[in-house]
C-alpha positions as CSV (number, residue, x, y, z in Angstrom):
1,M,91.3,127.1,-4.9
2,S,94.6,126.2,-6.2
3,P,97.3,125.9,-3.4
4,P,100.7,125.6,-5.3
5,E,101.7,122.6,-3.2
6,A,98.6,120.6,-4.1
7,F,99.1,117.4,-5.9
8,A,95.7,115.8,-5.4
9,L,92.2,116.8,-6.6
10,R,90.8,116.7,-2.8
11,E,93.3,119.5,-2.0
12,Y,91.6,121.8,-4.5
13,L,88.3,121.4,-2.6
14,G,89.0,123.9,0.2
15,P,87.2,124.1,3.4
16,E,83.6,125.2,2.2
17,L,82.0,121.8,1.6
18,K,78.7,122.1,3.3
19,G,75.7,121.6,1.0
20,R,77.9,120.5,-2.0
21,T,77.1,117.1,-3.4
22,I,77.5,114.8,-6.4
23,S,74.5,112.8,-7.4
24,D,73.1,110.4,-9.9
25,A,69.5,108.9,-10.2
26,R,69.9,106.8,-7.1
27,Y,72.4,108.5,-4.7
28,S,73.5,111.9,-3.5
29,V,76.8,112.0,-1.8
30,S,78.1,115.0,0.0
31,L,81.6,116.3,-0.5
32,T,82.0,116.3,3.3
33,D,81.5,112.4,3.3
34,I,83.6,111.9,0.4
35,L,86.6,113.5,2.1
36,R,85.9,111.7,5.5
37,H,85.1,108.2,4.3
38,S,86.3,105.8,1.7
39,C,84.4,104.3,-1.3
40,L,87.0,101.6,-1.9
41,I,86.7,98.1,-0.4
42,G,88.7,94.9,-0.6
43,R,92.5,95.2,-1.1
44,S,92.2,99.0,-1.5
45,R,95.2,99.7,0.9
46,E,97.5,98.1,-1.6
47,L,96.7,100.7,-4.3
48,S,99.4,103.2,-3.3
49,G,101.9,103.6,-6.1
50,R,100.0,101.4,-8.5
51,S,98.9,102.0,-12.1
52,V,95.2,101.6,-11.8
53,L,92.3,101.0,-14.2
54,L,89.2,102.6,-13.0
55,A,86.4,100.5,-14.5
56,M,83.1,101.1,-12.8
57,S,79.6,100.6,-14.2
58,G,78.4,104.0,-12.9
59,Q,79.7,107.7,-13.1
60,L,79.2,108.3,-9.3
61,Q,81.5,105.5,-8.2
62,S,84.0,106.7,-10.7
63,A,83.9,110.2,-9.4
64,L,84.4,109.1,-5.8
65,A,87.3,106.7,-6.8
66,M,89.0,109.6,-8.8
67,I,89.0,111.9,-5.7
68,E,90.2,109.1,-3.5
69,L,93.0,107.8,-5.6
70,D,94.4,111.0,-7.1
71,G,97.6,111.6,-5.2
72,V,97.8,108.0,-4.2
73,A,97.9,106.0,-7.5
74,R,100.8,106.3,-9.8
75,R,98.4,106.6,-12.6
76,M,94.7,106.2,-13.4
77,L,93.2,105.0,-16.6
78,L,89.6,106.1,-16.9
79,C,87.5,103.4,-18.6
80,P,84.4,104.6,-20.4
81,P,81.4,102.3,-20.3
82,D,81.3,101.9,-24.1
83,L,84.9,100.4,-24.3
84,D,85.1,97.4,-26.6
85,P,85.9,94.4,-24.3
86,D,88.3,93.2,-27.1
87,H,90.4,96.2,-26.4
88,I,90.9,95.8,-22.6
89,Q,93.9,93.5,-22.6
90,A,95.9,95.6,-25.1
91,L,95.2,98.8,-23.1
92,L,96.1,97.1,-19.8
93,E,99.5,96.1,-21.3
94,A,100.1,99.7,-23.0
95,A,99.3,101.6,-19.6
96,E,101.2,99.1,-17.5
97,I,98.2,98.4,-15.4
98,D,98.8,96.4,-12.3
99,A,95.5,97.1,-10.3
100,I,91.8,97.3,-11.1
101,V,89.2,99.2,-9.3
102,T,85.8,98.0,-10.3
103,D,82.4,96.9,-9.3
104,R,82.4,94.1,-12.0
105,P,85.2,91.8,-10.9
106,D,83.7,89.0,-13.1
107,R,84.6,91.1,-16.1
108,Y,88.0,92.5,-15.1
109,D,89.6,90.0,-12.9
110,T,92.4,88.7,-15.1
111,G,93.9,86.8,-12.2
112,I,97.3,88.7,-12.5
113,H,96.0,92.1,-11.3
114,L,95.2,93.4,-7.9
115,V,91.4,93.9,-7.9
116,A,89.6,96.3,-5.4
117,G,85.9,97.0,-5.2
118,V,84.1,100.3,-5.1
119,G,80.9,101.4,-3.3
120,V,79.3,104.6,-2.5
121,T,81.0,105.5,0.7
122,E,82.1,103.2,3.5
123,R,81.9,104.4,7.0
124,R,85.5,104.2,7.7
125,A,88.1,106.9,7.8
126,M,89.8,107.3,4.4
127,G,93.2,108.0,5.9
128,W,95.0,108.6,2.5
129,R,98.0,110.8,2.4
130,T,98.9,112.6,-0.8
131,E,102.1,110.8,-2.0
132,R,102.6,111.9,-5.7
133,A,101.2,113.6,-8.6
134,T,99.0,111.0,-10.2
135,E,99.1,110.7,-14.0
136,W,95.5,110.8,-15.5
137,L,95.0,108.5,-18.5
138,M,92.0,108.9,-20.9
139,L,91.1,107.2,-24.1
140,T,90.4,108.7,-27.5
141,S,87.1,107.7,-29.2
142,G,88.8,104.8,-31.0
143,T,86.4,105.1,-34.0
144,A,89.1,103.6,-36.1
145,G,90.0,100.7,-34.0
146,L,92.1,100.6,-30.7
147,P,91.7,103.8,-28.9
148,K,94.8,105.8,-28.1
149,I,95.8,106.4,-24.4
150,V,96.4,110.1,-23.7
151,G,98.4,111.2,-20.6
152,H,97.6,114.3,-18.6
153,T,98.5,115.8,-15.2
154,L,95.8,117.3,-12.9
155,D,97.4,120.7,-13.2
156,G,96.9,120.5,-17.0
157,L,93.4,119.3,-16.7
158,A,92.6,122.1,-14.3
159,G,94.3,124.8,-16.1
160,A,91.3,126.5,-17.7
161,I,89.4,126.1,-14.5
162,V,91.9,127.6,-12.3
163,A,92.4,130.6,-14.9
164,D,88.7,131.3,-14.6
165,G,88.6,131.3,-10.8
166,P,85.8,130.1,-8.5
167,A,84.4,133.5,-8.5
168,R,83.1,133.3,-12.1
169,H,80.5,130.6,-11.3
170,P,79.7,131.0,-7.6
171,N,77.3,128.2,-6.0
172,A,76.9,126.6,-9.4
173,T,75.2,123.2,-9.8
174,W,76.8,121.5,-12.8
175,A,75.6,118.9,-15.2
176,T,76.8,117.5,-18.6
177,F,75.4,115.1,-21.1
178,Y,78.9,113.7,-21.4
179,D,80.2,110.8,-19.4
180,I,82.8,112.1,-16.9
181,R,85.1,109.5,-18.1
182,R,85.6,111.2,-21.3
183,Y,87.4,114.5,-21.5
184,G,84.4,116.8,-22.0
185,G,82.7,115.2,-19.2
186,L,85.8,115.2,-17.0
187,Q,86.3,119.0,-17.5
188,I,82.7,119.6,-16.0
189,F,83.3,117.2,-13.2
190,L,86.4,119.1,-12.3
191,R,84.7,122.5,-12.7
192,A,82.2,121.4,-10.0
193,V,84.7,120.0,-7.6
194,I,87.4,122.7,-8.0
195,G,85.1,125.6,-8.6
196,G,83.0,125.2,-5.3
197,G,79.9,123.7,-6.9
198,S,77.8,120.5,-7.0
199,M,77.0,118.1,-9.8
200,V,74.1,116.1,-11.2
201,L,75.4,113.2,-13.3
202,S,73.7,111.8,-16.3
203,E,72.5,108.1,-16.6
204,P,73.0,105.9,-19.6
205,G,69.8,105.2,-21.5
206,E,67.8,107.6,-19.5
207,A,64.9,109.3,-21.4
208,I,65.5,112.9,-22.1
209,A,62.4,114.0,-20.3
210,D,63.4,112.1,-17.2
211,H,66.9,113.4,-17.3
212,V,65.8,117.1,-17.6
213,A,63.3,116.4,-14.6
214,R,66.4,115.3,-12.5
215,L,68.3,118.4,-13.6
216,R,65.4,120.6,-12.5
217,A,65.0,118.8,-9.2
218,G,68.7,119.1,-8.7
219,G,68.7,122.8,-9.3
220,V,71.1,122.7,-12.1
221,T,72.4,126.0,-13.3
222,H,75.3,125.3,-15.5
223,I,75.2,122.5,-18.3
224,S,77.3,121.5,-21.3
225,G,77.0,119.0,-24.1
226,T,77.8,118.5,-27.8
227,P,75.5,120.3,-30.4
228,S,74.0,116.9,-31.1
229,H,73.1,116.5,-27.4
230,W,71.5,119.9,-27.5
231,R,69.6,119.4,-30.7
232,K,68.1,116.3,-29.3
233,L,67.0,118.1,-26.2
234,L,65.4,120.9,-28.2
235,M,63.6,118.2,-30.3
236,S,62.2,116.5,-27.3
237,G,60.3,119.4,-26.0
238,A,61.7,118.9,-22.5
239,A,63.5,122.2,-22.6
240,E,60.4,124.3,-21.9
241,N,60.5,123.9,-18.1
242,F,64.3,124.0,-17.9
243,S,66.1,127.3,-17.1
244,P,69.8,127.0,-16.8
245,R,71.8,130.2,-16.6
246,Y,74.9,128.8,-18.4
247,V,74.8,126.7,-21.6
248,R,77.9,125.5,-23.3
249,L,78.6,123.4,-26.4
250,S,81.7,121.5,-27.3
251,G,82.9,118.3,-29.1
252,E,81.4,119.1,-32.6
253,I,81.0,122.2,-34.6
254,A,78.5,124.7,-33.0
255,D,76.8,126.1,-36.2
256,Q,74.8,129.3,-36.0
257,A,71.5,127.5,-36.2
258,V,71.9,125.6,-32.9
259,L,73.4,128.7,-31.2
260,D,70.4,130.7,-32.2
261,A,68.0,127.8,-31.3
262,L,69.5,127.7,-27.7
263,A,69.4,131.3,-27.3
264,R,65.6,131.3,-28.0
265,A,65.0,128.4,-25.8
266,F,67.1,129.8,-22.8
267,P,66.8,133.6,-23.2
268,H,68.2,134.3,-19.8
269,A,71.2,132.0,-20.2
270,S,74.8,132.7,-21.1
271,I,75.1,130.7,-24.5
272,G,78.5,129.9,-25.7
273,H,80.8,127.2,-27.2
274,A,84.3,126.0,-26.2
275,Y,87.1,124.4,-28.1
276,A,88.7,121.4,-26.5
277,S,90.1,118.0,-27.3
278,T,91.5,115.0,-25.4
279,E,94.9,115.6,-26.7
280,A,95.1,119.5,-26.9
281,G,93.1,120.3,-23.8
282,V,90.9,123.4,-23.5
283,G,91.8,125.8,-26.1
284,F,89.3,128.7,-25.9
285,A,85.6,129.7,-25.2
286,V,83.5,131.8,-27.4
287,D,80.8,133.9,-25.7
288,D,79.6,136.3,-28.4
289,G,76.7,134.1,-29.7
290,R,78.5,133.7,-33.1
291,E,79.8,130.5,-34.6
292,G,83.6,130.2,-35.3
293,F,86.1,132.3,-33.3
294,P,87.9,135.6,-33.6
295,A,91.1,135.5,-35.7
296,D,93.0,137.4,-33.2
297,L,93.0,134.3,-30.9
298,V,95.6,132.9,-33.4
299,G,99.2,133.7,-33.2
300,R,99.4,134.9,-29.6
301,N,99.9,133.4,-26.1
302,R,96.6,133.6,-24.0
303,D,97.2,132.2,-20.5
304,G,99.7,129.6,-21.8
305,V,97.7,128.7,-24.9
306,E,99.0,129.4,-28.5
307,M,97.3,128.6,-31.7
308,K,98.3,128.5,-35.3
309,V,96.8,127.3,-38.5
310,V,99.0,125.1,-40.8
311,D,97.4,123.9,-44.2
312,G,94.0,124.7,-42.8
313,S,94.4,122.6,-39.6
314,L,94.3,124.2,-36.2
315,R,97.2,123.5,-34.0
316,I,97.6,124.1,-30.3
317,R,100.6,124.5,-27.8
318,S,99.4,124.6,-24.3
319,R,100.2,124.0,-20.7
320,R,96.7,122.3,-20.6
321,A,97.5,119.8,-23.3
322,A,98.3,116.2,-22.7
323,H,101.9,115.4,-22.3
324,A,102.2,112.2,-24.3
325,Y,100.4,109.2,-25.9
326,I,101.0,106.3,-23.7
327,G,102.5,102.9,-24.7
328,A,105.7,101.4,-26.2
329,A,104.5,101.9,-29.8
330,A,102.6,105.1,-29.2
331,P,103.2,107.9,-31.8
332,P,104.4,111.4,-30.9
333,L,101.5,113.6,-29.6
334,A,103.1,116.9,-30.5
335,D,105.5,118.2,-33.2
336,A,109.0,119.3,-32.6
337,E,107.7,122.8,-31.4
338,G,105.2,121.3,-29.0
339,F,102.1,122.0,-31.1
340,V,99.4,119.4,-31.2
341,D,97.8,119.0,-34.7
342,T,94.0,118.8,-33.8
343,G,93.0,117.7,-37.2
344,D,90.2,120.2,-37.1
345,M,90.0,122.3,-40.3
346,V,89.3,126.0,-40.2
347,E,88.8,128.7,-42.8
348,L,89.4,132.5,-42.4
349,R,86.6,134.6,-43.6
350,G,87.2,138.3,-42.7
351,E,88.2,138.7,-39.2
352,R,87.0,135.2,-37.9
353,Y,87.9,131.6,-38.4
354,Y,85.1,129.0,-39.0
355,F,85.4,125.3,-38.4
356,I,84.6,123.4,-41.6
357,G,85.1,119.9,-40.5
358,R,87.5,117.0,-39.5
359,R,90.5,116.3,-41.8
360,G,89.7,112.6,-41.4
361,G,86.0,113.1,-42.0
362,I,86.2,114.3,-45.6
363,I,83.9,112.5,-48.0
364,N,84.9,112.0,-51.6
365,I,82.5,113.1,-54.4
366,G,83.8,112.3,-57.8
367,G,87.3,113.0,-56.7
368,L,86.5,116.3,-55.0
369,K,86.7,116.7,-51.2
370,V,83.6,117.6,-49.2
371,H,83.4,118.3,-45.5
372,P,80.0,117.0,-44.5
373,E,79.7,119.6,-41.7
374,E,79.8,122.4,-44.2
375,I,76.7,121.1,-46.0
376,E,74.9,120.5,-42.7
377,A,75.5,124.1,-41.4
378,V,73.6,125.3,-44.5
379,I,70.8,122.9,-44.1
380,N,70.4,123.4,-40.3
381,R,69.7,127.1,-41.0
382,H,66.2,126.3,-42.2
383,E,63.8,127.0,-39.6
384,S,62.0,123.7,-40.0
385,V,65.2,121.6,-39.6
386,R,66.3,120.3,-36.1
387,M,69.2,118.1,-37.2
388,S,70.9,116.9,-40.3
389,R,73.7,114.6,-41.6
390,A,75.5,114.7,-44.9
391,R,77.0,111.5,-46.2
392,S,78.2,110.1,-49.5
393,R,76.5,107.2,-51.3
394,K,77.9,105.3,-54.2
395,S,76.6,106.0,-57.7
396,P,77.1,104.0,-60.8
397,I,77.4,107.2,-62.9
398,T,79.4,109.8,-61.0
399,G,81.0,107.4,-58.3
400,A,79.4,109.1,-55.4
401,I,76.7,111.6,-54.6
402,V,75.9,113.6,-51.4
403,V,72.9,112.3,-49.5
404,A,71.3,114.5,-46.9
405,D,69.4,112.8,-43.9
406,I,67.3,115.5,-42.2
407,V,65.1,115.5,-39.0
408,L,62.3,118.1,-39.2
409,A,60.7,119.9,-36.4
410,D,57.7,118.4,-34.7
411,G,54.4,119.3,-36.2
412,I,55.5,119.7,-39.9
413,D,52.7,118.5,-42.1
414,A,53.5,115.9,-44.6
415,D,52.2,118.1,-47.6
416,R,54.8,120.7,-46.6
417,R,57.8,118.3,-47.1
418,E,58.2,118.9,-50.9
419,T,58.2,122.7,-50.3
420,I,60.8,122.4,-47.5
421,R,62.9,120.1,-49.7
422,T,62.8,122.7,-52.5
423,E,63.8,125.5,-50.1
424,I,66.8,123.5,-48.6
425,L,68.0,122.7,-52.1
426,A,67.8,126.3,-53.2
427,R,69.7,127.4,-50.0
428,C,72.4,124.8,-50.8
429,K,72.7,126.0,-54.4
430,D,73.1,129.5,-53.2
431,S,75.8,128.7,-50.6
432,L,77.7,125.8,-51.9
433,A,79.7,124.6,-54.8
434,A,77.7,122.4,-57.1
435,Y,79.2,119.1,-56.1
436,K,78.4,119.8,-52.5
437,V,74.7,120.2,-53.1
438,P,72.8,117.1,-52.1
439,A,71.6,115.0,-54.8
440,V,69.2,113.2,-52.4
441,I,67.3,114.5,-49.4
442,R,65.8,112.1,-47.0
443,F,63.5,113.1,-44.2
444,V,64.2,110.7,-41.2
445,D,62.7,110.4,-37.8
446,R,66.0,110.3,-35.9
447,L,69.8,110.4,-36.3
448,D,72.1,108.2,-34.3
449,V,74.6,109.7,-31.8
450,T,77.7,108.0,-30.4
451,A,78.3,107.4,-26.7
452,A,80.5,110.5,-26.7
453,G,77.5,112.5,-28.0
454,K,78.7,113.0,-31.5
455,L,76.7,112.4,-34.7
456,V,77.3,108.9,-36.1
457,R,78.8,109.3,-39.5
458,T,78.7,106.3,-42.0
459,D,79.0,106.4,-45.8
460,A,77.2,103.9,-48.0
């Protein structure tokens, strides 16, 4: 539901709330209770018009506070749990924060900010009135240092959801491997709240088997995650008793190997991948089961989204995009024409564009540029491979070589490894330029994934 006069998230909920819940591993809260009661305690009545940092230890408390404060606070900065404590003061200053909502006041009480607590739901009338369109602030991953603060409106965040309409996913119960304080997770949270569904939240550090058991118990029908999230689920064996009807990938390149693996694991589900970023918003979704995206999506306006490719980089102009980076010294977010340079590199092959990697993720092999994702896509096609990572390693002879770290499927006999190594090298030689072919293949038990669900990439 999208009433044109709505400024606040709770005004998108509509009257049909019975049976709809948001839950984590400990609590299940009905949307009816969320609208009738407050989760905020302490000096919460002083939050109107404030610039608020939402810094909760759990996702459920964060979800409740988002619903309650949207339309009340001037702006909300969503603080992910993995934020480096050394960055907090700089972010408070850049976002002009003057109030903090947290269940950890010992960590965030600076002595100069109003601090309010948060619980599950307090049995007192909420009584908030929608006063303004709250600015939603999110952080980029900050892998290169201090994360950037990205400013959105609720209308922009909800743009793709409203375009789909609630009829597309009736009575859905949503879940995501993402944290809802990151862009990808927030999109799923908003889909559940705005689209008429319920949501089961993930828990940090929870074993995959335990998480999937909760998803089954919660009746989850729709779920999203990065390709790395999905590869880890497939490797765990926990997918066997899980039957969602809607499976989506985003956040990393969805290669054909992982799409095909998910189609085999969930034969009755809709399998697809979406393109979105914190800055550019939701660009498009691909539902034909193939990697990449149709070339005719570029160069035309689709529901307010326009894309073009400049020097191999995908650029997006959209009503769903963020409106600015926040802070006195923040750089421009878009170019003079309003296009956001995503930094994601694409290549046109026939009538389809394929993602080949991040512009900032290129590794240098003897002065030649290599996208690690391109190598991984070839390796991942091998039926015995579950996950791979290509990286560079210094070499005293050539300066650098490509090393491939590979996780094999369970049950692969040790005496088959050399055969598999030979087959992978042969496929790489057939598909890649010689300098991209791994000089070293290492079989490893696991590959690390960031808190945002993306493969950790480090060069040696």
